C-alpha positions, 0 to 999 in steps of 0.5 A: 490521700486514701482509697479503700475496700471491695467485693465481687459476684460472677458466674453461677447463682450464689448462696446468700452470704453474710457479707451481702448484708453488711452494715456497721452503723449500729452498736456494738460497732464502735464500742471502743471508738471515742464516745462509743459511737458506731461510725460505719467502720467494721471495728470495735474502734479505729481501723488501720487507716485511722491508725496510720494517719495518727502515726503520720502525725494527723489527729484523724484519718482524712474526711470522706469525699461525700462529706466535703464541699470539694471546691471549698475544701481544697482552698483551705490551708488545713486541707490534708486529704480525702478518704474515698473509701466505700465498704463493699467495693472492689476492683471490678464494678460488679463487686458488691452490687448485689448486696441487699443493704449496700445500695451505694457501693462505690467501685474503685472506678468511680473513686478514681473519677471522684479523685479526678474531680478533686484534681480539677478543683486543685488545678483551678486553685493551685494551677498546673505547677502547684497541683503537680507539686502538691500531688507528687508529695501526697500519699495514696493509700489503697487496700482493695481486692479481698471482696473481689476474691470472695465473690469469685470464689463463692460464685463457683465461677468456671473462669480459671483462678489465674485468669481471674487474678490476672483480670484483677491485676489488669484492672489495678494497673489501669487504675494506677496508671490513671492516678499516675496520669493525674499526678500521683507518685507515692503509693502505699499498697496494702495487699489481700490478707489470708482471707481463708482464715477469717471466721466466716471461712473457717466454717467451710473447713471441717477441721476448723482450719483456714480455707487454704484454697481461698488463701491461695488466691490471696497469695497469687494476687500478691505475686501479681501486684509485686510484679505490677509495682516493679513494672510501673517503677521501671516506667515511671522513674519518680514513682515511690511505693510500699507494698504491705504484705498483710498476708504474711503479717496476719499468718505470723500472728495466727501462727504465733498468737502469744508473741502478740498477746492474742488469746483468740485468733480463730473466733470473732469477738462479735457475731453468731454461730460457729467461730462467731462467723455465721452472722454479722454483728447484729445488735443482739449478737455475742460480744466478747469482753476482752476485745484486745485479746481477739484478732477478729472483731467480726466474721471478716474484720480485725479488732482495733488491737489487730489494726494497730499492730498492722499499722505499726508494722506497715509504718515501721517494720524493717522486714521485707516479708512484711513491707517492701521495698520501703516501709510507710514511714520511709515512703512518707519521707521520700 
């Protein structure tokens, strides 16, 4: 099973940032997806969730919650999970709610409620013991926090950084405890990458380098999550988790692009303006021809090639700086 995404606004009046108008249901998004069709993924093809699902033996990632008749789906022998992802959402309910073209952003709080609904249907179908056994073996993948941090940083909030990061950590803890109370025991937590290195953020650095202050927020969030997961593991003896450090994974690629066959790690394949980071992938935006050589697809999101590298690293890496205390393959087998 899987949860995904996030975004947040607070404090003073904001500038109009590109992510507030984000959509991905038109070309050339999906140009490398089967049949070259846009699917709503911010990618030229598959994303990391899709590729992790494939590595774990599935043909595709789980279907979206809103596409299913839940009562019917959980009764089928082929039931393998649900995707609760919502582009633009975050840990905080306010995240993404000001986005002009995102009227249906579902925050993580509501995604948990959706899962609670699924839990009820499982109970009615499998009974308490069957549901407990089923969920204890299920994988819960969660990747969230980037949009909350983007929104906080660009709102010029007067709330101190560490206080805000602590607020995110507390929200995350409450949601994880809710899932634990519903029977979840195996978590794949994907942490915020170096979002200050996105093409959209490099434009705010006169040198074209990463926006290090924003990266500091991402690093602080990792420390908070590392502490939280250890804390929960001491309280729930049967919990298993993998903490994917996409910050270190991405920085490693940016610092050593040739090792991973990337030619461009600053400029997006698709977009407009400096670094192709000043506008989203409108149908008439610039489009690179050698997409496999680019780290970024658009002003925020990775290419399919970069997503595959991330998925393989999360799944099989033995390096603790990238994924700890166990990798996703070991998590699935635990």
